[in-house]
C-alpha positions as CSV (number, residue, x, y, z in Angstrom):
1,M,1.8,-40.7,51.6
2,E,2.3,-36.2,50.9
3,D,1.1,-34.6,48.7
4,I,2.7,-33.8,45.1
5,E,3.7,-30.2,45.1
6,H,5.0,-28.3,42.0
7,P,8.2,-29.4,41.2
8,N,11.4,-27.6,42.7
9,R,13.7,-26.3,39.3
10,R,16.2,-28.6,40.9
11,D,14.2,-31.8,41.7
12,F,12.6,-31.4,37.9
13,L,15.8,-31.0,36.0
14,A,17.7,-33.9,38.0
15,L,15.1,-36.5,37.0
16,A,14.6,-35.1,33.9
17,T,18.3,-35.4,32.9
18,T,17.8,-39.0,34.4
19,A,15.1,-39.8,31.5
20,L,17.9,-38.1,28.4
21,A,19.5,-41.9,28.5
22,A,16.1,-43.5,27.9
23,V,15.1,-42.0,25.2
24,S,18.8,-40.5,23.4
25,V,18.2,-40.9,19.3
26,A,22.2,-40.7,20.1
27,A,22.0,-44.5,22.2
28,L,19.9,-46.2,19.2
29,P,21.8,-48.7,16.7
30,A,22.5,-47.0,13.4
31,A,20.3,-49.3,11.5
32,S,17.6,-48.0,13.9
33,V,18.0,-44.4,13.9
34,S,18.2,-44.6,9.8
35,A,14.9,-46.9,10.0
36,A,12.8,-43.7,12.2
37,T,14.2,-40.9,10.3
38,T,12.9,-42.7,7.1
39,S,9.5,-44.2,8.5
40,G,8.7,-41.8,10.9
41,T,8.3,-43.2,14.8
42,D,5.2,-44.3,16.7
43,F,4.5,-40.0,18.1
44,T,4.4,-38.8,14.3
45,R,1.8,-41.8,13.3
46,W,0.4,-40.0,16.4
47,L,0.8,-36.7,15.2
48,D,-0.6,-37.7,11.7
49,S,-3.7,-39.7,13.5
50,I,-5.5,-36.2,13.6
51,G,-7.8,-35.8,11.0
52,G,-10.4,-33.1,9.7
53,K,-10.2,-30.0,8.4
54,H,-11.3,-27.9,11.9
55,K,-8.8,-29.3,14.6
56,V,-8.0,-28.4,18.2
57,V,-5.3,-29.6,20.2
58,L,-5.8,-29.6,24.3
59,D,-3.6,-28.6,26.9
60,M,-4.2,-30.6,30.0
61,R,-2.0,-29.3,32.1
62,E,-3.7,-29.9,35.8
63,P,-7.4,-32.3,35.7
64,N,-9.1,-28.9,36.3
65,G,-11.8,-31.6,37.1
66,G,-12.6,-32.8,33.7
67,M,-13.2,-29.4,31.7
68,A,-10.1,-30.6,28.8
69,L,-13.0,-33.6,28.3
70,A,-15.8,-31.2,28.3
71,W,-14.4,-28.6,25.8
72,A,-13.7,-31.6,23.9
73,W,-17.5,-33.0,23.7
74,V,-18.5,-29.2,22.9
75,F,-16.0,-29.0,20.6
76,L,-17.0,-32.2,18.3
77,L,-21.0,-30.7,18.8
78,T,-21.0,-26.9,18.2
79,G,-17.9,-27.0,15.4
80,Q,-20.4,-29.3,13.2
81,Q,-23.3,-26.1,13.5
82,A,-20.3,-23.3,13.3
83,Y,-18.9,-24.9,10.3
84,A,-22.0,-26.8,8.3
85,V,-19.7,-29.9,8.8
86,P,-19.5,-33.3,9.4
87,E,-18.3,-35.1,12.5
88,S,-15.7,-36.5,10.6
89,D,-14.9,-33.2,9.4
90,L,-13.7,-32.0,13.2
91,G,-10.3,-33.2,14.7
92,V,-9.4,-33.0,18.1
93,A,-6.2,-33.8,20.2
94,L,-5.6,-33.9,24.4
95,V,-3.0,-33.6,25.8
96,L,-1.8,-35.2,29.2
97,R,0.8,-33.5,31.0
98,H,2.4,-32.4,34.2
99,N,-0.8,-32.7,36.9
100,G,-3.0,-34.3,34.3
101,I,-0.8,-37.6,34.1
102,P,-2.9,-40.0,35.9
103,I,-5.0,-38.9,34.0
104,A,-4.5,-41.3,31.5
105,F,-3.8,-44.2,34.4
106,N,-6.2,-47.6,35.3
107,D,-8.2,-47.8,38.3
108,S,-5.3,-50.5,39.6
109,A,-3.2,-47.7,39.0
110,W,-5.3,-44.6,40.8
111,K,-5.6,-47.7,44.3
112,K,-2.8,-48.6,44.3
113,Y,-0.6,-45.0,44.8
114,K,-3.2,-43.4,46.4
115,L,-3.5,-40.7,43.0
116,G,-6.5,-38.7,44.2
117,E,-4.8,-38.2,47.2
118,V,-1.2,-37.2,46.5
119,F,-2.7,-35.3,43.1
120,K,-5.2,-33.4,44.9
121,I,-8.1,-35.0,42.6
122,D,-11.7,-35.8,44.9
123,D,-14.1,-38.4,43.6
124,P,-17.3,-36.5,42.5
125,E,-19.1,-39.4,43.9
126,T,-17.7,-39.2,47.6
127,G,-15.8,-36.5,47.8
128,A,-12.8,-37.9,49.1
129,P,-9.4,-38.7,47.0
130,A,-10.0,-40.7,44.5
131,V,-8.4,-44.0,44.3
132,R,-10.4,-44.4,41.1
133,N,-9.8,-42.6,37.7
134,P,-12.8,-40.5,37.9
135,Y,-12.9,-39.5,34.1
136,Y,-12.1,-42.5,31.9
137,L,-15.8,-43.9,31.9
138,K,-18.3,-41.8,33.0
139,M,-18.6,-38.7,33.7
140,N,-20.9,-37.0,37.2
141,E,-22.9,-33.8,36.8
142,P,-22.7,-31.3,36.0
143,F,-21.3,-33.1,33.1
144,L,-22.8,-35.6,30.3
145,P,-22.2,-39.2,29.9
146,D,-20.7,-38.7,26.8
147,M,-18.2,-36.3,27.9
148,A,-16.0,-39.7,29.5
149,M,-13.0,-39.8,28.3
150,Q,-13.5,-43.5,26.8
151,K,-16.4,-42.2,24.8
152,L,-14.4,-39.6,23.4
153,I,-11.6,-41.5,21.9
154,D,-14.7,-44.4,20.4
155,R,-15.7,-41.1,18.3
156,G,-11.8,-40.3,17.7
157,V,-10.4,-38.0,19.8
158,R,-7.1,-38.6,20.0
159,V,-4.9,-38.5,23.7
160,I,-1.7,-38.8,24.3
161,A,0.5,-39.3,27.7
162,C,4.2,-37.1,28.5
163,D,6.2,-39.7,29.4
164,M,8.6,-36.9,31.1
165,A,5.6,-36.3,33.7
166,I,5.4,-40.3,34.4
167,H,9.2,-40.1,34.5
168,F,9.3,-37.2,37.1
169,Y,5.9,-38.0,39.0
170,S,7.1,-42.0,39.5
171,G,10.3,-40.8,40.7
172,I,8.4,-38.1,43.4
173,V,5.9,-41.2,44.4
174,A,9.3,-43.5,44.3
175,K,11.4,-40.6,46.8
176,Q,8.1,-40.8,49.5
177,T,7.7,-44.6,49.2
178,G,10.6,-45.7,49.3
179,L,9.9,-47.9,46.3
180,K,11.7,-48.5,43.5
181,H,12.0,-45.3,40.8
182,E,12.1,-48.0,37.5
183,D,9.7,-50.2,39.7
184,I,6.7,-47.3,39.7
185,K,7.4,-46.1,36.1
186,A,7.2,-49.1,34.8
187,D,3.8,-49.6,36.6
188,W,3.0,-46.7,35.1
189,N,2.8,-47.4,32.1
190,S,1.6,-50.7,31.8
191,A,-1.0,-48.9,33.7
192,V,-2.0,-46.3,30.8
193,L,-5.5,-46.9,29.7
194,P,-6.2,-48.4,25.9
195,G,-6.0,-45.4,22.8
196,I,-4.3,-43.6,24.7
197,A,-0.4,-42.5,23.6
198,H,3.1,-42.1,24.4
199,A,4.7,-38.4,23.8
200,P,8.1,-38.2,24.6
201,S,6.8,-34.9,26.3
202,G,3.4,-33.1,26.8
203,V,5.4,-29.9,25.2
204,V,6.7,-31.6,22.1
205,A,3.1,-33.2,22.0
206,C,1.6,-29.4,22.0
207,Q,4.2,-28.7,19.5
208,G,3.7,-30.8,17.0
209,A,-0.4,-30.7,17.3
210,V,-0.1,-27.1,16.4
211,A,2.6,-28.3,13.8
212,R,0.4,-30.6,12.5
213,G,-2.7,-27.9,12.2
214,C,-4.2,-28.0,15.4
215,T,-5.3,-24.4,17.1
216,Y,-3.9,-24.6,20.4
217,L,-6.1,-23.8,23.5
218,F,-5.2,-24.5,27.1
219,A,-7.4,-26.6,29.3
220,G,-5.6,-26.5,32.5
């Protein structure tokens, strides 16, 4: 399988356009639109779940060796010291988008679709393209074990995955492999790890978190 290069504008716009039919509010029945308007959406409820008096949103656009996870851990540690507050007063949102999207998936998807090879992510233990998610359950040196994403989620870090990235990159892999786009997309959606929510896009997730009082930090 060929590596994914940075998408060109034409490919991105073509695939983005096909995604609109799946997410268009206009396609919903009137009753559904009314209910969504009055009670919010899963996405807005995720935004409202970002607690704390001091909070940040980490924009993980690239894997960046897992540094966004280290930053989340450091904020929870040093924020308590800096502001003399308990950890419950600190909030962290982590947005997985663009080339950072495979970090949202379980090991089965990494192995089946050779995501380490596709996204150029090496396993720190082997030095070879990863066939597992190298950031979810454990983090290798120089990182600390408590920086693993599962441990951060257990501490209240809110993580969300970009549906537009899932749509776009599953389409790229479909073109490379000859498999059906809708099958790969469905497979990737089912592979999203526990504790990770869905956003229509990572862009709107960053905007929404900032609107809820988070400070934006580019994390990769």
